[in-house]
Legacy VTK file of the C-alpha trace (Angstrom):
# vtk DataFile Version 3.0
C-alpha trace
ASCII
DATASET POLYDATA
POINTS 102 float
325.517 243.480 -42.603
321.752 243.650 -42.845
321.371 240.325 -41.452
323.773 241.020 -38.525
321.606 244.207 -37.702
318.408 242.236 -38.132
319.676 239.510 -35.749
320.673 242.006 -33.100
317.373 243.654 -33.327
315.492 240.509 -33.098
317.495 239.343 -30.232
317.030 242.656 -28.361
313.277 242.354 -28.887
313.275 239.046 -27.475
315.225 240.021 -24.298
313.002 242.880 -23.873
309.778 240.686 -23.798
311.168 238.184 -21.414
312.056 240.675 -19.135
308.397 242.017 -18.960
306.826 238.552 -18.639
308.986 237.908 -15.831
307.419 240.499 -13.843
304.356 238.801 -13.774
303.506 236.523 -10.932
300.793 234.615 -9.520
297.333 234.497 -10.482
296.367 236.621 -13.341
292.698 236.670 -12.488
292.265 239.672 -10.383
289.493 238.533 -8.329
291.928 235.737 -6.776
295.090 237.634 -7.108
295.516 238.373 -3.471
295.151 234.759 -2.483
292.684 235.611 0.477
289.235 233.579 0.753
286.340 235.714 1.202
283.116 234.511 2.967
279.867 235.031 1.098
276.254 234.501 1.353
276.037 232.231 -1.633
278.628 231.200 -3.980
279.082 232.760 -7.621
278.003 230.415 -10.534
280.759 229.758 -12.796
283.300 227.090 -13.945
285.998 226.751 -11.104
289.710 226.437 -12.451
290.769 225.488 -9.118
291.887 222.013 -8.743
290.925 219.941 -5.950
294.242 220.461 -4.063
294.072 224.273 -4.779
290.367 224.272 -3.061
291.717 222.244 -0.157
294.523 224.761 0.341
292.075 227.706 0.042
290.096 226.128 2.505
292.925 225.656 4.861
294.319 228.775 4.704
290.978 230.171 5.717
290.966 228.175 9.186
288.943 224.714 8.112
290.454 221.513 9.082
289.244 217.874 8.464
288.164 218.749 4.895
286.849 215.766 3.653
284.415 214.723 0.700
285.475 217.679 -1.505
283.545 217.280 -4.958
282.846 219.598 -7.943
279.275 220.441 -8.235
277.355 220.928 -11.270
277.362 224.610 -10.696
281.170 224.745 -11.074
282.061 224.883 -7.306
283.859 222.878 -4.939
282.075 221.395 -1.841
282.706 219.340 0.890
282.801 219.011 4.922
285.148 220.682 7.188
285.357 221.781 10.630
286.092 225.442 12.100
285.787 226.531 15.630
284.499 223.199 16.604
281.700 222.982 14.313
281.123 220.615 11.594
279.805 222.646 8.398
279.339 222.203 4.870
281.726 224.432 2.760
281.560 225.688 -0.562
284.402 227.463 -2.687
283.329 229.267 -5.905
285.281 229.916 -8.815
286.236 233.630 -7.388
287.475 231.744 -4.431
284.973 232.971 -2.166
283.763 230.487 0.887
280.365 229.679 1.593
279.748 227.650 5.091
276.527 226.214 6.223
LINES 1 103
102 0 1 2 3 4 5 6 7 8 9 10 11 12 13 14 15 16 17 18 19 20 21 22 23 24 25 26 27 28 29 30 31 32 33 34 35 36 37 38 39 40 41 42 43 44 45 46 47 48 49 50 51 52 53 54 55 56 57 58 59 60 61 62 63 64 65 66 67 68 69 70 71 72 73 74 75 76 77 78 79 80 81 82 83 84 85 86 87 88 89 90 91 92 93 94 95 96 97 98 99 100 101
């Protein structure tokens, strides 16, 4: 009888934990949670967890096209060339998801 009660309690706890976890979606980093790219004066230093594909997608979402030469920098950001509003620019995406264009 005790085994049945313990098993039922364990099953109830497992279900409660799964339900609590299923409510979490998207990035758990509050800096990039909204998915909006912000333009800043200088990129923040820190290692980026973005893949090249994710970095390319964030730049495209911010209106950049013809994104080429995207490489990781020694400061942990992604940097390459892109077009926006008919101008070719050097763009940098830092680990926070901020974009710097020059």
